[in-house]
PyMOL Python script that loads the backbone (N, CA, C, O; Angstrom):
from pymol import cmd

cmd.read_pdbstr("""\
ATOM      1  N   MET A   1       0.762  -1.187  -0.028  1.00  0.00           N
ATOM      2  CA  MET A   1      -0.036  -0.032  -0.064  1.00  0.00           C
ATOM      3  C   MET A   1       0.940   1.215  -0.033  1.00  0.00           C
ATOM      4  O   MET A   1       0.623   2.227  -0.658  1.00  0.00           O
ATOM      5  N   LYS A   2       2.017   1.163   0.622  1.00  0.00           N
ATOM      6  CA  LYS A   2       2.885   2.440   0.775  1.00  0.00           C
ATOM      7  C   LYS A   2       3.407   2.579  -0.515  1.00  0.00           C
ATOM      8  O   LYS A   2       3.483   3.730  -0.945  1.00  0.00           O
ATOM      9  N   ASP A   3       3.806   1.600  -1.271  1.00  0.00           N
ATOM     10  CA  ASP A   3       4.435   1.794  -2.530  1.00  0.00           C
ATOM     11  C   ASP A   3       3.366   2.362  -3.473  1.00  0.00           C
ATOM     12  O   ASP A   3       3.663   3.206  -4.319  1.00  0.00           O
ATOM     13  N   PHE A   4       2.115   1.891  -3.320  1.00  0.00           N
ATOM     14  CA  PHE A   4       1.084   2.374  -4.317  1.00  0.00           C
ATOM     15  C   PHE A   4       0.899   3.852  -4.019  1.00  0.00           C
ATOM     16  O   PHE A   4       0.867   4.660  -4.947  1.00  0.00           O
ATOM     17  N   MET A   5       0.782   4.211  -2.819  1.00  0.00           N
ATOM     18  CA  MET A   5       0.490   5.660  -2.609  1.00  0.00           C
ATOM     19  C   MET A   5       1.711   6.559  -2.839  1.00  0.00           C
ATOM     20  O   MET A   5       1.484   7.725  -3.162  1.00  0.00           O
ATOM     21  N   SER A   6       2.848   6.190  -2.724  1.00  0.00           N
ATOM     22  CA  SER A   6       4.139   6.879  -3.167  1.00  0.00           C
ATOM     23  C   SER A   6       4.267   6.975  -4.597  1.00  0.00           C
ATOM     24  O   SER A   6       4.761   7.976  -5.115  1.00  0.00           O
ATOM     25  N   TYR A   7       3.793   5.851  -5.363  1.00  0.00           N
ATOM     26  CA  TYR A   7       3.952   5.917  -6.797  1.00  0.00           C
ATOM     27  C   TYR A   7       2.944   6.828  -7.430  1.00  0.00           C
ATOM     28  O   TYR A   7       3.246   7.529  -8.395  1.00  0.00           O
ATOM     29  N   TYR A   8       1.764   6.823  -6.900  1.00  0.00           N
ATOM     30  CA  TYR A   8       0.679   7.668  -7.504  1.00  0.00           C
ATOM     31  C   TYR A   8       0.620   9.048  -6.741  1.00  0.00           C
ATOM     32  O   TYR A   8      -0.271   9.842  -7.044  1.00  0.00           O
ATOM     33  N   ASP A   9       1.435   9.327  -5.872  1.00  0.00           N
ATOM     34  CA  ASP A   9       1.509  10.535  -5.071  1.00  0.00           C
ATOM     35  C   ASP A   9       0.085  10.872  -4.394  1.00  0.00           C
ATOM     36  O   ASP A   9      -0.450  11.974  -4.516  1.00  0.00           O
ATOM     37  N   VAL A  10      -0.422   9.889  -3.727  1.00  0.00           N
ATOM     38  CA  VAL A  10      -1.628   9.978  -3.047  1.00  0.00           C
ATOM     39  C   VAL A  10      -1.464  10.658  -1.586  1.00  0.00           C
ATOM     40  O   VAL A  10      -1.389   9.974  -0.565  1.00  0.00           O
ATOM     41  N   THR A  11      -1.418  12.025  -1.588  1.00  0.00           N
ATOM     42  CA  THR A  11      -1.497  12.645  -0.265  1.00  0.00           C
ATOM     43  C   THR A  11      -2.468  13.706  -0.247  1.00  0.00           C
ATOM     44  O   THR A  11      -2.892  14.154  -1.312  1.00  0.00           O
ATOM     45  N   LEU A  12      -2.875  14.168   0.907  1.00  0.00           N
ATOM     46  CA  LEU A  12      -3.867  15.203   1.086  1.00  0.00           C
ATOM     47  C   LEU A  12      -3.375  16.592   0.549  1.00  0.00           C
ATOM     48  O   LEU A  12      -4.129  17.518   0.247  1.00  0.00           O
ATOM     49  N   LEU A  13      -2.045  16.609   0.472  1.00  0.00           N
ATOM     50  CA  LEU A  13      -1.424  17.826  -0.166  1.00  0.00           C
ATOM     51  C   LEU A  13      -1.606  17.909  -1.721  1.00  0.00           C
ATOM     52  O   LEU A  13      -1.483  18.973  -2.327  1.00  0.00           O
ATOM     53  N   ASN A  14      -1.898  16.750  -2.311  1.00  0.00           N
ATOM     54  CA  ASN A  14      -2.051  16.870  -3.840  1.00  0.00           C
ATOM     55  C   ASN A  14      -3.383  17.348  -3.955  1.00  0.00           C
ATOM     56  O   ASN A  14      -4.318  16.845  -3.333  1.00  0.00           O
ATOM     57  N   PRO A  15      -3.506  18.442  -4.847  1.00  0.00           N
ATOM     58  CA  PRO A  15      -4.795  19.113  -5.199  1.00  0.00           C
ATOM     59  C   PRO A  15      -5.897  18.193  -5.818  1.00  0.00           C
ATOM     60  O   PRO A  15      -7.101  18.333  -5.606  1.00  0.00           O
ATOM     61  N   ALA A  16      -5.329  17.231  -6.611  1.00  0.00           N
ATOM     62  CA  ALA A  16      -6.252  16.383  -7.384  1.00  0.00           C
ATOM     63  C   ALA A  16      -6.952  15.399  -6.355  1.00  0.00           C
ATOM     64  O   ALA A  16      -8.114  15.021  -6.504  1.00  0.00           O
ATOM     65  N   VAL A  17      -6.158  15.029  -5.320  1.00  0.00           N
ATOM     66  CA  VAL A  17      -6.726  14.110  -4.338  1.00  0.00           C
ATOM     67  C   VAL A  17      -7.722  14.857  -3.525  1.00  0.00           C
ATOM     68  O   VAL A  17      -8.782  14.284  -3.276  1.00  0.00           O
ATOM     69  N   LEU A  18      -7.522  16.048  -3.084  1.00  0.00           N
ATOM     70  CA  LEU A  18      -8.423  16.873  -2.257  1.00  0.00           C
ATOM     71  C   LEU A  18      -9.625  17.119  -3.067  1.00  0.00           C
ATOM     72  O   LEU A  18     -10.725  17.066  -2.518  1.00  0.00           O
ATOM     73  N   ILE A  19      -9.523  17.378  -4.294  1.00  0.00           N
ATOM     74  CA  ILE A  19     -10.730  17.716  -5.145  1.00  0.00           C
ATOM     75  C   ILE A  19     -11.569  16.514  -5.311  1.00  0.00           C
ATOM     76  O   ILE A  19     -12.798  16.555  -5.370  1.00  0.00           O
ATOM     77  N   GLY A  20     -10.847  15.427  -5.385  1.00  0.00           N
ATOM     78  CA  GLY A  20     -11.532  14.073  -5.639  1.00  0.00           C
ATOM     79  C   GLY A  20     -12.345  13.759  -4.337  1.00  0.00           C
ATOM     80  O   GLY A  20     -13.439  13.209  -4.456  1.00  0.00           O
ATOM     81  N   ILE A  21     -11.878  14.071  -3.152  1.00  0.00           N
ATOM     82  CA  ILE A  21     -12.390  13.812  -1.875  1.00  0.00           C
ATOM     83  C   ILE A  21     -13.675  14.671  -1.741  1.00  0.00           C
ATOM     84  O   ILE A  21     -14.713  14.177  -1.301  1.00  0.00           O
ATOM     85  N   PHE A  22     -13.588  15.923  -2.117  1.00  0.00           N
ATOM     86  CA  PHE A  22     -14.694  16.864  -1.920  1.00  0.00           C
ATOM     87  C   PHE A  22     -15.816  16.438  -2.958  1.00  0.00           C
ATOM     88  O   PHE A  22     -16.990  16.452  -2.587  1.00  0.00           O
ATOM     89  N   LEU A  23     -15.490  16.067  -4.223  1.00  0.00           N
ATOM     90  CA  LEU A  23     -16.549  15.707  -5.185  1.00  0.00           C
ATOM     91  C   LEU A  23     -17.171  14.399  -4.804  1.00  0.00           C
ATOM     92  O   LEU A  23     -18.348  14.165  -5.076  1.00  0.00           O
ATOM     93  N   GLY A  24     -16.444  13.590  -4.214  1.00  0.00           N
ATOM     94  CA  GLY A  24     -16.927  12.181  -3.840  1.00  0.00           C
ATOM     95  C   GLY A  24     -17.949  12.440  -2.662  1.00  0.00           C
ATOM     96  O   GLY A  24     -19.005  11.814  -2.578  1.00  0.00           O
ATOM     97  N   ALA A  25     -17.592  13.327  -1.836  1.00  0.00           N
ATOM     98  CA  ALA A  25     -18.425  13.615  -0.736  1.00  0.00           C
ATOM     99  C   ALA A  25     -19.703  14.389  -1.068  1.00  0.00           C
ATOM    100  O   ALA A  25     -20.742  14.155  -0.450  1.00  0.00           O
ATOM    101  N   MET A  26     -19.643  15.270  -1.996  1.00  0.00           N
ATOM    102  CA  MET A  26     -20.656  15.983  -2.416  1.00  0.00           C
ATOM    103  C   MET A  26     -21.742  15.269  -3.231  1.00  0.00           C
ATOM    104  O   MET A  26     -22.901  15.684  -3.264  1.00  0.00           O
ATOM    105  N   THR A  27     -21.306  14.147  -3.907  1.00  0.00           N
ATOM    106  CA  THR A  27     -22.137  13.451  -4.845  1.00  0.00           C
ATOM    107  C   THR A  27     -23.281  12.712  -3.939  1.00  0.00           C
ATOM    108  O   THR A  27     -24.441  12.592  -4.332  1.00  0.00           O
ATOM    109  N   VAL A  28     -22.835  12.259  -2.745  1.00  0.00           N
ATOM    110  CA  VAL A  28     -23.753  11.701  -1.790  1.00  0.00           C
ATOM    111  C   VAL A  28     -24.782  12.531  -1.486  1.00  0.00           C
ATOM    112  O   VAL A  28     -25.927  12.092  -1.592  1.00  0.00           O
ATOM    113  N   PHE A  29     -24.562  13.849  -1.064  1.00  0.00           N
ATOM    114  CA  PHE A  29     -25.485  14.825  -0.771  1.00  0.00           C
ATOM    115  C   PHE A  29     -26.386  15.242  -1.919  1.00  0.00           C
ATOM    116  O   PHE A  29     -27.572  15.513  -1.728  1.00  0.00           O
ATOM    117  N   TYR A  30     -25.841  15.287  -3.050  1.00  0.00           N
ATOM    118  CA  TYR A  30     -26.519  15.619  -4.366  1.00  0.00           C
ATOM    119  C   TYR A  30     -27.622  14.582  -4.652  1.00  0.00           C
ATOM    120  O   TYR A  30     -28.780  14.922  -4.894  1.00  0.00           O
ATOM    121  N   PHE A  31     -27.224  13.350  -4.616  1.00  0.00           N
ATOM    122  CA  PHE A  31     -28.274  12.265  -4.982  1.00  0.00           C
ATOM    123  C   PHE A  31     -29.363  12.177  -3.895  1.00  0.00           C
ATOM    124  O   PHE A  31     -30.525  11.918  -4.208  1.00  0.00           O
ATOM    125  N   ALA A  32     -29.004  12.385  -2.662  1.00  0.00           N
ATOM    126  CA  ALA A  32     -29.981  12.399  -1.598  1.00  0.00           C
ATOM    127  C   ALA A  32     -30.975  13.526  -1.732  1.00  0.00           C
ATOM    128  O   ALA A  32     -32.177  13.359  -1.525  1.00  0.00           O
ATOM    129  N   ALA A  33     -30.418  14.725  -2.098  1.00  0.00           N
ATOM    130  CA  ALA A  33     -31.318  15.801  -2.423  1.00  0.00           C
ATOM    131  C   ALA A  33     -32.205  15.518  -3.503  1.00  0.00           C
ATOM    132  O   ALA A  33     -33.401  15.766  -3.347  1.00  0.00           O
ATOM    133  N   MET A  34     -31.797  15.038  -4.567  1.00  0.00           N
ATOM    134  CA  MET A  34     -32.495  14.599  -5.732  1.00  0.00           C
ATOM    135  C   MET A  34     -33.625  13.636  -5.469  1.00  0.00           C
ATOM    136  O   MET A  34     -34.736  13.762  -5.983  1.00  0.00           O
ATOM    137  N   THR A  35     -33.286  12.665  -4.640  1.00  0.00           N
ATOM    138  CA  THR A  35     -34.202  11.620  -4.230  1.00  0.00           C
ATOM    139  C   THR A  35     -35.471  12.165  -3.323  1.00  0.00           C
ATOM    140  O   THR A  35     -36.632  11.771  -3.437  1.00  0.00           O
ATOM    141  N   MET A  36     -35.051  13.031  -2.520  1.00  0.00           N
ATOM    142  CA  MET A  36     -36.028  13.754  -1.647  1.00  0.00           C
ATOM    143  C   MET A  36     -36.951  14.702  -2.393  1.00  0.00           C
ATOM    144  O   MET A  36     -38.118  14.871  -2.039  1.00  0.00           O
ATOM    145  N   SER A  37     -36.369  15.355  -3.497  1.00  0.00           N
ATOM    146  CA  SER A  37     -37.121  16.361  -4.231  1.00  0.00           C
ATOM    147  C   SER A  37     -38.006  15.400  -5.092  1.00  0.00           C
ATOM    148  O   SER A  37     -39.135  15.842  -5.304  1.00  0.00           O
ATOM    149  N   ALA A  38     -37.724  14.176  -5.632  1.00  0.00           N
ATOM    150  CA  ALA A  38     -38.628  13.487  -6.397  1.00  0.00           C
ATOM    151  C   ALA A  38     -39.808  12.959  -5.441  1.00  0.00           C
ATOM    152  O   ALA A  38     -40.997  13.001  -5.756  1.00  0.00           O
ATOM    153  N   VAL A  39     -39.336  12.486  -4.294  1.00  0.00           N
ATOM    154  CA  VAL A  39     -40.517  11.951  -3.507  1.00  0.00           C
ATOM    155  C   VAL A  39     -41.411  12.955  -3.204  1.00  0.00           C
ATOM    156  O   VAL A  39     -42.616  12.703  -3.215  1.00  0.00           O
ATOM    157  N   GLY A  40     -40.945  14.205  -2.897  1.00  0.00           N
ATOM    158  CA  GLY A  40     -41.856  15.370  -2.562  1.00  0.00           C
ATOM    159  C   GLY A  40     -42.731  15.755  -3.767  1.00  0.00           C
ATOM    160  O   GLY A  40     -43.900  16.116  -3.629  1.00  0.00           O
ATOM    161  N   ARG A  41     -42.125  15.664  -4.926  1.00  0.00           N
ATOM    162  CA  ARG A  41     -43.117  15.914  -6.251  1.00  0.00           C
ATOM    163  C   ARG A  41     -44.137  14.897  -6.407  1.00  0.00           C
ATOM    164  O   ARG A  41     -45.287  15.168  -6.752  1.00  0.00           O
ATOM    165  N   ALA A  42     -43.681  13.614  -6.131  1.00  0.00           N
ATOM    166  CA  ALA A  42     -44.694  12.390  -6.338  1.00  0.00           C
ATOM    167  C   ALA A  42     -45.749  12.566  -5.310  1.00  0.00           C
ATOM    168  O   ALA A  42     -46.907  12.363  -5.676  1.00  0.00           O
ATOM    169  N   ALA A  43     -45.522  12.921  -4.048  1.00  0.00           N
ATOM    170  CA  ALA A  43     -46.496  13.023  -2.976  1.00  0.00           C
ATOM    171  C   ALA A  43     -47.393  14.179  -3.309  1.00  0.00           C
ATOM    172  O   ALA A  43     -48.596  14.101  -3.062  1.00  0.00           O
ATOM    173  N   ASN A  44     -46.855  15.272  -3.871  1.00  0.00           N
ATOM    174  CA  ASN A  44     -47.730  16.437  -4.214  1.00  0.00           C
ATOM    175  C   ASN A  44     -48.684  15.987  -5.320  1.00  0.00           C
ATOM    176  O   ASN A  44     -49.882  16.256  -5.230  1.00  0.00           O
ATOM    177  N   ASP A  45     -48.183  15.300  -6.377  1.00  0.00           N
ATOM    178  CA  ASP A  45     -49.161  14.925  -7.447  1.00  0.00           C
ATOM    179  C   ASP A  45     -50.168  13.914  -6.847  1.00  0.00           C
ATOM    180  O   ASP A  45     -51.319  13.950  -7.281  1.00  0.00           O
ATOM    181  N   MET A  46     -49.872  13.099  -5.981  1.00  0.00           N
ATOM    182  CA  MET A  46     -50.890  12.220  -5.361  1.00  0.00           C
ATOM    183  C   MET A  46     -51.917  13.025  -4.565  1.00  0.00           C
ATOM    184  O   MET A  46     -53.107  12.713  -4.604  1.00  0.00           O
ATOM    185  N   VAL A  47     -51.487  14.023  -3.867  1.00  0.00           N
ATOM    186  CA  VAL A  47     -52.450  14.816  -3.018  1.00  0.00           C
ATOM    187  C   VAL A  47     -53.327  15.492  -4.127  1.00  0.00           C
ATOM    188  O   VAL A  47     -54.549  15.462  -3.981  1.00  0.00           O
ATOM    189  N   LEU A  48     -52.828  16.049  -5.133  1.00  0.00           N
ATOM    190  CA  LEU A  48     -53.715  16.682  -6.134  1.00  0.00           C
ATOM    191  C   LEU A  48     -54.679  15.718  -6.817  1.00  0.00           C
ATOM    192  O   LEU A  48     -55.847  16.079  -6.961  1.00  0.00           O
ATOM    193  N   GLU A  49     -54.290  14.539  -7.242  1.00  0.00           N
ATOM    194  CA  GLU A  49     -55.170  13.597  -7.814  1.00  0.00           C
ATOM    195  C   GLU A  49     -56.203  13.127  -6.754  1.00  0.00           C
ATOM    196  O   GLU A  49     -57.348  12.906  -7.148  1.00  0.00           O
ATOM    197  N   VAL A  50     -55.905  12.960  -5.472  1.00  0.00           N
ATOM    198  CA  VAL A  50     -57.026  12.582  -4.530  1.00  0.00           C
ATOM    199  C   VAL A  50     -57.915  13.807  -4.443  1.00  0.00           C
ATOM    200  O   VAL A  50     -59.125  13.583  -4.396  1.00  0.00           O
ATOM    201  N   ARG A  51     -57.500  15.084  -4.413  1.00  0.00           N
ATOM    202  CA  ARG A  51     -58.367  16.131  -4.270  1.00  0.00           C
ATOM    203  C   ARG A  51     -59.306  16.275  -5.427  1.00  0.00           C
ATOM    204  O   ARG A  51     -60.471  16.636  -5.263  1.00  0.00           O
ATOM    205  N   ARG A  52     -58.742  15.961  -6.719  1.00  0.00           N
ATOM    206  CA  ARG A  52     -59.465  16.045  -7.934  1.00  0.00           C
ATOM    207  C   ARG A  52     -60.711  14.920  -7.916  1.00  0.00           C
ATOM    208  O   ARG A  52     -61.840  15.171  -8.338  1.00  0.00           O
ATOM    209  N   GLN A  53     -60.345  13.788  -7.417  1.00  0.00           N
ATOM    210  CA  GLN A  53     -61.324  12.798  -7.391  1.00  0.00           C
ATOM    211  C   GLN A  53     -62.448  13.148  -6.282  1.00  0.00           C
ATOM    212  O   GLN A  53     -63.629  12.905  -6.528  1.00  0.00           O
ATOM    213  N   PHE A  54     -62.096  13.662  -5.191  1.00  0.00           N
ATOM    214  CA  PHE A  54     -63.056  14.180  -4.233  1.00  0.00           C
ATOM    215  C   PHE A  54     -63.956  15.020  -4.825  1.00  0.00           C
ATOM    216  O   PHE A  54     -65.153  14.824  -4.615  1.00  0.00           O
ATOM    217  N   LYS A  55     -63.546  16.064  -5.641  1.00  0.00           N
ATOM    218  CA  LYS A  55     -64.306  17.076  -6.276  1.00  0.00           C
ATOM    219  C   LYS A  55     -65.212  16.460  -7.369  1.00  0.00           C
ATOM    220  O   LYS A  55     -66.394  16.790  -7.463  1.00  0.00           O
ATOM    221  N   GLU A  56     -64.627  15.553  -8.197  1.00  0.00           N
ATOM    222  CA  GLU A  56     -65.418  15.134  -9.394  1.00  0.00           C
ATOM    223  C   GLU A  56     -66.517  13.896  -9.146  1.00  0.00           C
ATOM    224  O   GLU A  56     -67.512  13.695  -9.843  1.00  0.00           O
ATOM    225  N   ILE A  57     -66.110  13.145  -8.027  1.00  0.00           N
ATOM    226  CA  ILE A  57     -67.197  12.001  -7.867  1.00  0.00           C
ATOM    227  C   ILE A  57     -68.065  12.370  -6.821  1.00  0.00           C
ATOM    228  O   ILE A  57     -67.627  12.606  -5.695  1.00  0.00           O
ATOM    229  N   PRO A  58     -69.353  12.442  -7.126  1.00  0.00           N
ATOM    230  CA  PRO A  58     -70.309  12.922  -6.235  1.00  0.00           C
ATOM    231  C   PRO A  58     -70.580  11.856  -5.137  1.00  0.00           C
ATOM    232  O   PRO A  58     -70.666  10.663  -5.426  1.00  0.00           O
ATOM    233  N   GLY A  59     -70.713  12.326  -3.853  1.00  0.00           N
ATOM    234  CA  GLY A  59     -71.000  11.366  -2.762  1.00  0.00           C
ATOM    235  C   GLY A  59     -69.638  10.749  -2.386  1.00  0.00           C
ATOM    236  O   GLY A  59     -69.704   9.760  -1.656  1.00  0.00           O
ATOM    237  N   ASN A  60     -68.601  11.104  -2.706  1.00  0.00           N
ATOM    238  CA  ASN A  60     -67.319  10.586  -2.424  1.00  0.00           C
ATOM    239  C   ASN A  60     -66.861  11.218  -1.095  1.00  0.00           C
ATOM    240  O   ASN A  60     -66.483  12.389  -1.124  1.00  0.00           O
ATOM    241  N   ASN A  61     -66.862  10.602  -0.043  1.00  0.00           N
ATOM    242  CA  ASN A  61     -66.353  11.169   1.141  1.00  0.00           C
ATOM    243  C   ASN A  61     -65.349  10.265   1.741  1.00  0.00           C
ATOM    244  O   ASN A  61     -64.874  10.534   2.845  1.00  0.00           O
ATOM    245  N   GLY A  62     -64.984   9.172   1.061  1.00  0.00           N
ATOM    246  CA  GLY A  62     -63.925   8.398   1.457  1.00  0.00           C
ATOM    247  C   GLY A  62     -64.304   7.062   2.120  1.00  0.00           C
ATOM    248  O   GLY A  62     -63.554   6.093   1.999  1.00  0.00           O
ATOM    249  N   TRP A  63     -65.453   6.989   2.818  1.00  0.00           N
ATOM    250  CA  TRP A  63     -65.784   5.754   3.391  1.00  0.00           C
ATOM    251  C   TRP A  63     -67.155   5.264   3.243  1.00  0.00           C
ATOM    252  O   TRP A  63     -67.475   4.179   3.729  1.00  0.00           O
ATOM    253  N   ASN A  64     -68.040   6.046   2.558  1.00  0.00           N
ATOM    254  CA  ASN A  64     -69.482   5.496   2.275  1.00  0.00           C
ATOM    255  C   ASN A  64     -69.630   5.211   0.773  1.00  0.00           C
ATOM    256  O   ASN A  64     -70.705   4.730   0.413  1.00  0.00           O
ATOM    257  N   SER A  65     -68.692   5.446  -0.137  1.00  0.00           N
ATOM    258  CA  SER A  65     -68.896   5.209  -1.434  1.00  0.00           C
ATOM    259  C   SER A  65     -68.175   3.889  -1.924  1.00  0.00           C
ATOM    260  O   SER A  65     -67.206   3.411  -1.335  1.00  0.00           O
ATOM    261  N   ASN A  66     -68.728   3.363  -3.030  1.00  0.00           N
ATOM    262  CA  ASN A  66     -68.177   2.094  -3.588  1.00  0.00           C
ATOM    263  C   ASN A  66     -67.146   2.490  -4.651  1.00  0.00           C
ATOM    264  O   ASN A  66     -67.289   3.542  -5.274  1.00  0.00           O
ATOM    265  N   PRO A  67     -66.091   1.653  -4.875  1.00  0.00           N
ATOM    266  CA  PRO A  67     -65.019   2.001  -5.789  1.00  0.00           C
ATOM    267  C   PRO A  67     -65.456   1.888  -7.281  1.00  0.00           C
ATOM    268  O   PRO A  67     -64.656   2.151  -8.180  1.00  0.00           O
TER     269      PRO A  67
END
""", "prot")
cmd.dss("prot")
cmd.show_as("cartoon", "prot")
cmd.util.cbc("prot")
cmd.orient("prot")
């Protein structure tokens, strides 16, 4: 391992290594944010669809109507 690190100059003082560490750490947060955003949009679409069905189907109060 020591030979590998010295051959490829893998130290925290190397700017390429430092940039790689930062980018690698940022991708985790980026994908987590994109996932949470997609779930929020899907939940909003579901709420809008349920509201639309409550308005359009007469007598639909959620527990007394047939599907």
